[in-house]
ROLUM-18509 format. One record per residue (C-alpha): residue in three letters; y, z, x. Coordinates in pm, whole numbers, plus 50000, padded with zeros to 5 digits. Layout:
% ROLUM-18509
code:ALA&Y:Y&Z:Z&X:X $
...
***
This chain:
% ROLUM-18509
code:MET&Y:51402&Z:48767&X:49315 $
code:PHE&Y:51037&Z:48713&X:49233 $
code:LYS&Y:50822&Z:48977&X:49061 $
code:PHE&Y:50524&Z:49024&X:48830 $
code:GLU&Y:50612&Z:49186&X:48498 $
code:HIS&Y:50262&Z:49329&X:48453 $
code:SER&Y:50145&Z:49364&X:48813 $
code:TYR&Y:49852&Z:49591&X:48717 $
code:TYR&Y:49666&Z:49282&X:48594 $
code:LEU&Y:49648&Z:49166&X:48957 $
code:TRP&Y:49383&Z:49431&X:49022 $
code:ALA&Y:49148&Z:49197&X:48834 $
code:LEU&Y:49166&Z:48960&X:49133 $
code:ALA&Y:48927&Z:49201&X:49305 $
code:LEU&Y:48658&Z:49087&X:49059 $
code:LEU&Y:48662&Z:48727&X:49185 $
code:PRO&Y:48467&Z:48797&X:49509 $
code:PHE&Y:48204&Z:48977&X:49299 $
code:LEU&Y:48186&Z:48673&X:49070 $
code:LEU&Y:48135&Z:48450&X:49373 $
code:GLY&Y:47866&Z:48683&X:49509 $
code:PHE&Y:47688&Z:48680&X:49174 $
code:PHE&Y:47685&Z:48299&X:49174 $
code:VAL&Y:47544&Z:48284&X:49530 $
code:LEU&Y:47273&Z:48536&X:49439 $
code:ALA&Y:47183&Z:48351&X:49120 $
code:TRP&Y:47167&Z:48021&X:49311 $
code:ARG&Y:46932&Z:48165&X:49570 $
code:LEU&Y:46704&Z:48307&X:49301 $
code:ARG&Y:46706&Z:47968&X:49128 $
code:MET&Y:46606&Z:47788&X:49449 $
code:GLN&Y:46327&Z:48041&X:49507 $
code:SER&Y:46196&Z:47979&X:49155 $
code:LEU&Y:46208&Z:47602&X:49209 $
code:SER&Y:46015&Z:47631&X:49533 $
code:ARG&Y:45740&Z:47823&X:49355 $
code:PHE&Y:45738&Z:47563&X:49077 $
code:GLY&Y:45687&Z:47276&X:49317 $
code:GLY&Y:46008&Z:47217&X:49505 $
code:ALA&Y:46324&Z:47015&X:49447 $
code:ASP&Y:46139&Z:46680&X:49463 $
code:VAL&Y:45920&Z:46772&X:49165 $
code:VAL&Y:46223&Z:46883&X:48963 $
code:ARG&Y:46410&Z:46567&X:49057 $
code:ARG&Y:46124&Z:46350&X:48927 $
code:MET&Y:46095&Z:46553&X:48605 $
code:ALA&Y:46473&Z:46560&X:48543 $
code:PRO&Y:46615&Z:46254&X:48720 $
code:ASN&Y:46952&Z:46282&X:48542 $
code:LEU&Y:47021&Z:46637&X:48660 $
code:SER&Y:47312&Z:46650&X:48908 $
code:ARG&Y:47270&Z:46836&X:49236 $
code:TYR&Y:47640&Z:46910&X:49273 $
code:LYS&Y:47785&Z:46984&X:48932 $
code:HIS&Y:47668&Z:47347&X:48936 $
code:PHE&Y:47911&Z:47403&X:49222 $
code:VAL&Y:48187&Z:47197&X:49061 $
code:LYS&Y:48159&Z:47384&X:48730 $
code:PHE&Y:48156&Z:47722&X:48900 $
code:GLY&Y:48456&Z:47624&X:49117 $
code:LEU&Y:48649&Z:47525&X:48805 $
code:LEU&Y:48556&Z:47855&X:48640 $
code:LEU&Y:48666&Z:48057&X:48943 $
code:VAL&Y:49002&Z:47880&X:48977 $
code:ALA&Y:49059&Z:47910&X:48601 $
code:CYS&Y:49006&Z:48286&X:48621 $
code:LEU&Y:49252&Z:48304&X:48910 $
code:PHE&Y:49523&Z:48123&X:48712 $
code:LEU&Y:49448&Z:48329&X:48401 $
code:ILE&Y:49493&Z:48660&X:48587 $
code:ILE&Y:49820&Z:48542&X:48743 $
code:GLY&Y:49938&Z:48427&X:48401 $
code:LEU&Y:49857&Z:48764&X:48242 $
code:ALA&Y:50058&Z:48937&X:48517 $
code:ASN&Y:50351&Z:48713&X:48411 $
code:PRO&Y:50527&Z:48588&X:48728 $
code:GLN&Y:50904&Z:48605&X:48685 $
code:TRP&Y:51201&Z:48480&X:48880 $
code:GLY&Y:51541&Z:48648&X:48863 $
code:SER&Y:51801&Z:48421&X:48709 $
code:LYS&Y:52110&Z:48642&X:48675 $
code:ARG&Y:52261&Z:48909&X:48899 $
code:GLN&Y:52515&Z:49169&X:48792 $
code:PRO&Y:52700&Z:49430&X:48999 $
code:VAL&Y:52598&Z:49791&X:48930 $
code:LYS&Y:52786&Z:50096&X:49059 $
code:ARG&Y:52608&Z:50422&X:49133 $
code:LYS&Y:52666&Z:50744&X:49327 $
code:GLY&Y:52432&Z:50894&X:49583 $
code:ILE&Y:52372&Z:50981&X:49947 $
code:ASP&Y:52179&Z:50829&X:50235 $
code:LEU&Y:51851&Z:51018&X:50269 $
code:PHE&Y:51560&Z:50981&X:50511 $
code:LEU&Y:51214&Z:51125&X:50448 $
code:ALA&Y:51049&Z:51191&X:50786 $
code:LEU&Y:50670&Z:51226&X:50761 $
code:ASP&Y:50458&Z:51375&X:51039 $
code:ILE&Y:50148&Z:51158&X:51104 $
code:SER&Y:50015&Z:51346&X:51407 $
code:GLN&Y:49644&Z:51428&X:51426 $
code:SER&Y:49702&Z:51789&X:51321 $
code:MET&Y:49813&Z:51664&X:50978 $
code:MET&Y:49449&Z:51576&X:50908 $
code:ALA&Y:49363&Z:51949&X:50886 $
code:GLU&Y:49224&Z:52048&X:50548 $
code:ASP&Y:49366&Z:52397&X:50499 $
code:VAL&Y:49547&Z:52247&X:50197 $
code:SER&Y:49355&Z:52010&X:49972 $
code:PRO&Y:49269&Z:51730&X:50028 $
code:SER&Y:49448&Z:51737&X:50367 $
code:ARG&Y:49794&Z:51812&X:50499 $
code:LEU&Y:49879&Z:51445&X:50531 $
code:GLU&Y:49760&Z:51349&X:50184 $
code:ARG&Y:49943&Z:51643&X:50030 $
code:ALA&Y:50262&Z:51548&X:50217 $
code:LYS&Y:50233&Z:51182&X:50114 $
code:ARG&Y:50196&Z:51273&X:49746 $
code:PHE&Y:50486&Z:51515&X:49764 $
code:GLY&Y:50700&Z:51254&X:49938 $
code:GLN&Y:50634&Z:51012&X:49654 $
code:GLN&Y:50733&Z:51283&X:49404 $
code:LEU&Y:51057&Z:51331&X:49595 $
code:VAL&Y:51135&Z:50960&X:49580 $
code:ASP&Y:51104&Z:50973&X:49201 $
code:LYS&Y:51313&Z:51290&X:49178 $
code:LEU&Y:51586&Z:51162&X:49410 $
code:ALA&Y:51622&Z:50813&X:49265 $
code:SER&Y:51988&Z:50698&X:49262 $
code:ASN&Y:52016&Z:50779&X:49634 $
code:ASN&Y:51951&Z:50539&X:49921 $
code:ILE&Y:51611&Z:50649&X:50054 $
code:GLY&Y:51444&Z:50550&X:50380 $
code:VAL&Y:51111&Z:50652&X:50536 $
code:ILE&Y:51043&Z:50747&X:50898 $
code:LEU&Y:50699&Z:50824&X:51043 $
code:PHE&Y:50668&Z:51030&X:51357 $
code:ALA&Y:50418&Z:51184&X:51595 $
code:CYS&Y:50500&Z:51182&X:51966 $
code:ASN&Y:50760&Z:50915&X:51883 $
code:ALA&Y:50932&Z:50813&X:51561 $
code:PHE&Y:50957&Z:50471&X:51399 $
code:PRO&Y:51104&Z:50345&X:51068 $
code:VAL&Y:50877&Z:50199&X:50799 $
code:ALA&Y:51136&Z:50167&X:50520 $
code:PRO&Y:51511&Z:50126&X:50576 $
code:LEU&Y:51764&Z:50297&X:50352 $
code:THR&Y:51707&Z:50123&X:50019 $
code:SER&Y:51716&Z:50155&X:49642 $
code:ASP&Y:51378&Z:49980&X:49625 $
code:TYR&Y:51192&Z:50303&X:49554 $
code:TYR&Y:50859&Z:50126&X:49504 $
code:PHE&Y:50877&Z:50004&X:49864 $
code:ALA&Y:50963&Z:50354&X:49990 $
code:LYS&Y:50666&Z:50504&X:49801 $
code:LEU&Y:50437&Z:50229&X:49933 $
code:ALA&Y:50545&Z:50309&X:50290 $
code:LEU&Y:50455&Z:50675&X:50232 $
code:SER&Y:50122&Z:50602&X:50064 $
code:THR&Y:49995&Z:50389&X:50355 $
code:ALA&Y:50093&Z:50635&X:50631 $
code:SER&Y:49811&Z:50719&X:50873 $
code:PRO&Y:49765&Z:50875&X:51220 $
code:ASP&Y:49636&Z:50533&X:51330 $
code:GLN&Y:49995&Z:50406&X:51311 $
code:ALA&Y:50103&Z:50642&X:51590 $
code:GLY&Y:50083&Z:50482&X:51931 $
code:GLU&Y:50062&Z:50820&X:52102 $
code:GLN&Y:49961&Z:51158&X:51961 $
code:GLY&Y:50171&Z:51474&X:51975 $
code:THR&Y:50459&Z:51596&X:51758 $
code:SER&Y:50829&Z:51549&X:51827 $
code:ILE&Y:51054&Z:51658&X:51541 $
code:SER&Y:51360&Z:51577&X:51751 $
code:SER&Y:51261&Z:51210&X:51773 $
code:ALA&Y:51253&Z:51182&X:51392 $
code:ILE&Y:51599&Z:51341&X:51358 $
code:ASP&Y:51741&Z:51125&X:51637 $
code:LEU&Y:51606&Z:50804&X:51482 $
code:ALA&Y:51746&Z:50897&X:51140 $
code:GLU&Y:52087&Z:50966&X:51293 $
code:ARG&Y:52089&Z:50627&X:51462 $
code:SER&Y:51980&Z:50458&X:51137 $
code:PHE&Y:52257&Z:50596&X:50915 $
code:ASP&Y:52565&Z:50389&X:50842 $
code:PRO&Y:52818&Z:50483&X:51114 $
code:GLU&Y:53093&Z:50488&X:50850 $
code:ASN&Y:52905&Z:50748&X:50643 $
code:GLU&Y:53014&Z:51082&X:50786 $
code:THR&Y:52912&Z:51343&X:50527 $
code:HIS&Y:52691&Z:51191&X:50254 $
code:LYS&Y:52355&Z:51206&X:50431 $
code:ALA&Y:52047&Z:51424&X:50474 $
code:ILE&Y:51699&Z:51433&X:50630 $
code:ILE&Y:51389&Z:51591&X:50477 $
code:ILE&Y:51112&Z:51651&X:50732 $
code:LEU&Y:50751&Z:51689&X:50610 $
code:THR&Y:50541&Z:51845&X:50885 $
code:ASP&Y:50312&Z:52134&X:50981 $
code:GLY&Y:50572&Z:52263&X:51226 $
code:GLU&Y:50413&Z:52179&X:51560 $
code:ASP&Y:50695&Z:52072&X:51791 $
code:HIS&Y:50564&Z:51990&X:52136 $
code:ASP&Y:50896&Z:51910&X:52301 $
code:GLY&Y:51071&Z:52213&X:52148 $
code:ARG&Y:51397&Z:52023&X:52090 $
code:GLY&Y:51386&Z:52008&X:51711 $
code:ALA&Y:51644&Z:52279&X:51647 $
code:GLN&Y:51876&Z:52141&X:51915 $
code:GLN&Y:51864&Z:51792&X:51766 $
code:ALA&Y:51910&Z:51929&X:51412 $
code:GLU&Y:52222&Z:52116&X:51524 $
code:ALA&Y:52366&Z:51796&X:51673 $
code:ALA&Y:52290&Z:51613&X:51348 $
code:TYR&Y:52461&Z:51884&X:51142 $
code:GLU&Y:52772&Z:51858&X:51358 $
code:ASN&Y:52766&Z:51487&X:51277 $
code:GLY&Y:52761&Z:51556&X:50901 $
code:THR&Y:52386&Z:51543&X:50834 $
code:LEU&Y:52195&Z:51818&X:50655 $
code:VAL&Y:51838&Z:51878&X:50772 $
code:TYR&Y:51571&Z:52021&X:50540 $
code:THR&Y:51217&Z:52103&X:50645 $
code:VAL&Y:50901&Z:52122&X:50433 $
code:GLY&Y:50604&Z:52304&X:50584 $
code:VAL&Y:50263&Z:52154&X:50506 $
code:GLY&Y:49959&Z:52371&X:50572 $
code:SER&Y:49878&Z:52742&X:50591 $
code:THR&Y:49943&Z:53011&X:50850 $
code:GLY&Y:49566&Z:53075&X:50856 $
code:GLY&Y:49521&Z:52720&X:50975 $
code:SER&Y:49218&Z:52497&X:50997 $
code:PHE&Y:49021&Z:52287&X:51243 $
code:ILE&Y:49117&Z:51919&X:51276 $
code:PRO&Y:48841&Z:51679&X:51164 $
code:VAL&Y:48787&Z:51364&X:51372 $
code:ASP&Y:48540&Z:51077&X:51357 $
code:LEU&Y:48330&Z:51039&X:51674 $
code:ARG&Y:48133&Z:50713&X:51658 $
code:GLY&Y:48054&Z:50761&X:51290 $
code:ARG&Y:47982&Z:51134&X:51325 $
code:GLU&Y:48220&Z:51393&X:51183 $
code:ASP&Y:48336&Z:51654&X:51433 $
code:TYR&Y:48647&Z:51858&X:51514 $
code:LEU&Y:48918&Z:51799&X:51771 $
code:ARG&Y:48834&Z:52011&X:52077 $
code:ASP&Y:49018&Z:52145&X:52380 $
code:ASP&Y:48921&Z:52088&X:52745 $
code:SER&Y:48668&Z:52372&X:52720 $
code:GLY&Y:48493&Z:52209&X:52425 $
code:ASN&Y:48615&Z:52462&X:52168 $
code:PRO&Y:48745&Z:52339&X:51828 $
code:ILE&Y:49125&Z:52348&X:51804 $
code:ARG&Y:49265&Z:52546&X:51511 $
code:SER&Y:49598&Z:52412&X:51389 $
code:ARG&Y:49831&Z:52650&X:51203 $
code:LEU&Y:50149&Z:52602&X:51005 $
code:ASP&Y:50447&Z:52717&X:51213 $
code:PRO&Y:50712&Z:52833&X:50961 $
code:SER&Y:50932&Z:53000&X:51223 $
code:THR&Y:50990&Z:52670&X:51404 $
code:LEU&Y:51069&Z:52490&X:51079 $
code:GLU&Y:51303&Z:52769&X:50964 $
code:GLY&Y:51486&Z:52738&X:51296 $
code:VAL&Y:51521&Z:52360&X:51261 $
code:ALA&Y:51648&Z:52388&X:50902 $
code:ARG&Y:51890&Z:52670&X:50990 $
code:ALA&Y:52033&Z:52472&X:51283 $
code:GLY&Y:52063&Z:52166&X:51058 $
code:GLY&Y:52254&Z:52349&X:50782 $
code:GLY&Y:51968&Z:52300&X:50537 $
code:ALA&Y:51676&Z:52514&X:50422 $
code:TYR&Y:51305&Z:52557&X:50478 $
code:PHE&Y:51045&Z:52514&X:50201 $
code:SER&Y:50668&Z:52564&X:50198 $
code:LEU&Y:50439&Z:52313&X:50029 $
code:GLU&Y:50139&Z:52547&X:50018 $
code:LYS&Y:50163&Z:52610&X:49642 $
code:ASN&Y:50399&Z:52478&X:49370 $
code:ALA&Y:50482&Z:52116&X:49460 $
code:GLU&Y:50663&Z:52043&X:49132 $
code:GLY&Y:50890&Z:52346&X:49162 $
code:LEU&Y:50957&Z:52262&X:49526 $
code:ALA&Y:51056&Z:51906&X:49439 $
code:GLU&Y:51303&Z:52037&X:49180 $
code:ALA&Y:51446&Z:52289&X:49428 $
code:LEU&Y:51503&Z:52013&X:49683 $
code:GLN&Y:51653&Z:51792&X:49414 $
code:GLU&Y:51907&Z:52064&X:49334 $
code:ARG&Y:52000&Z:52091&X:49703 $
code:ILE&Y:52041&Z:51715&X:49741 $
code:ASP&Y:52235&Z:51682&X:49415 $
code:ALA&Y:52482&Z:51943&X:49544 $
code:ILE&Y:52576&Z:51716&X:49839 $
code:GLU&Y:52894&Z:51520&X:49783 $
code:LYS&Y:52808&Z:51167&X:49672 $
code:ARG&Y:52966&Z:50840&X:49761 $
code:GLU&Y:52986&Z:50532&X:49541 $
code:TYR&Y:52767&Z:50228&X:49602 $
code:GLU&Y:52797&Z:49885&X:49448 $
code:GLN&Y:52487&Z:49670&X:49441 $
code:ARG&Y:52392&Z:49352&X:49262 $
code:PHE&Y:52071&Z:49366&X:49062 $
code:PHE&Y:51882&Z:49098&X:48873 $
code:THR&Y:51921&Z:49171&X:48502 $
code:ASP&Y:51765&Z:48855&X:48354 $
code:TYR&Y:51430&Z:48705&X:48450 $
code:GLU&Y:51265&Z:48376&X:48357 $
code:SER&Y:50892&Z:48403&X:48277 $
code:TYR&Y:50641&Z:48141&X:48394 $
code:PHE&Y:50318&Z:48281&X:48250 $
code:GLN&Y:50276&Z:47984&X:48015 $
code:ILE&Y:50229&Z:47744&X:48309 $
code:PHE&Y:49945&Z:47947&X:48458 $
code:ILE&Y:49783&Z:48021&X:48122 $
code:GLY&Y:49800&Z:47650&X:48033 $
code:ILE&Y:49638&Z:47543&X:48360 $
code:ALA&Y:49369&Z:47810&X:48315 $
code:PHE&Y:49273&Z:47691&X:47966 $
code:LEU&Y:49276&Z:47327&X:48080 $
code:LEU&Y:49031&Z:47415&X:48359 $
code:PHE&Y:48814&Z:47613&X:48116 $
code:LEU&Y:48807&Z:47309&X:47885 $
code:ILE&Y:48713&Z:47072&X:48168 $
code:GLU&Y:48438&Z:47311&X:48279 $
code:PHE&Y:48305&Z:47332&X:47922 $
code:LEU&Y:48300&Z:46955&X:47870 $
code:LEU&Y:48157&Z:46874&X:48213 $
code:SER&Y:47786&Z:46802&X:48185 $
code:TYR&Y:47518&Z:46899&X:48435 $
code:ARG&Y:47393&Z:46539&X:48419 $
code:THR&Y:47483&Z:46280&X:48679 $
code:SER&Y:47761&Z:46041&X:48588 $
code:SER&Y:47676&Z:45697&X:48452 $
code:LEU&Y:47825&Z:45538&X:48764 $
code:ARG&Y:47600&Z:45740&X:48996 $
code:LYS&Y:47304&Z:45669&X:48765 $
code:SER&Y:47366&Z:45291&X:48772 $
code:ASN&Y:47404&Z:45299&X:49151 $
code:ARG&Y:47072&Z:45483&X:49182 $
code:ILE&Y:46897&Z:45227&X:48959 $
code:ARG&Y:47053&Z:44940&X:49153 $
code:ASN&Y:46937&Z:45089&X:49483 $
code:ALA&Y:46584&Z:45140&X:49345 $
code:LEU&Y:46564&Z:44774&X:49231 $
code:ALA&Y:46691&Z:44656&X:49566 $
code:ASN&Y:46423&Z:44858&X:49743 $
code:GLU&Y:46152&Z:44706&X:49519 $
code:ASN&Y:46276&Z:44352&X:49591 $
code:ASP&Y:46277&Z:44423&X:49962 $
code:SER&Y:45922&Z:44543&X:49945 $
***
């Protein structure tokens, strides 16, 4: 398994395009100054040994050296030894609503952003379980399978967006159905679903599907995101901010529907929670509920020893820095002798 020990150093890679842009800007300003001075021909006669290409070569060496240095600081590692590790947990899916109504801002900064952050908190709280992520609107689709790679599960939550939904609308039943089909068929009782949504359920089959899941050994919990007072749904119309409107042109106010979510949770043998206020306390309450579910034992093999390769990248970086430092802006002696030879040949021809 490959990984970076200090992956936060990789953010420095974002500086390289700015470094390139600075070089291009500086080069253009230099050429403008030369044109005012008398042009490249005048400079070439005054400084005949000055190379026309080594500015680019030296900058290229500097840029590549920075790239290798950043990778070296992040310390690329490769797993060299795997050991079996036993743990106890359940199979758990987080189902996140990404319908357009989740963009309402009755909770700050928006329902969707609040739900995404809370989902990431839950992943941290519920570590030791197998956690998967499902996104749903009119239809549901998986973005992270059941896994102990909690970083991947949190990444799937953090990048969720209404743009990922092929068709708008909200179908809680589709999320429950997909989770049921994604569980291990041999796992009959050690599983649960946590649904993060504002409660809109356009097909009205959420409670029915939750009851079927409960009969199959799955507990269904719902977390309401939003307020009963509701809010308009902001949309971007050709660069202009507006609100989602009905056929009459009136802004649509979306409200949290706790009664629907209570019904789904009750049918699914779980409980309903509201995310309007204390997210930390809510995460702990859900953790207690999940911890009370009977666990099953998993055996997985994890990499416990890693070989570091930072020294290779650091070494290449410093070698490139050294070459860049020693490389002169003057033309090479070979190019200089060729230019003199060509000049003498031209004189003889004349």
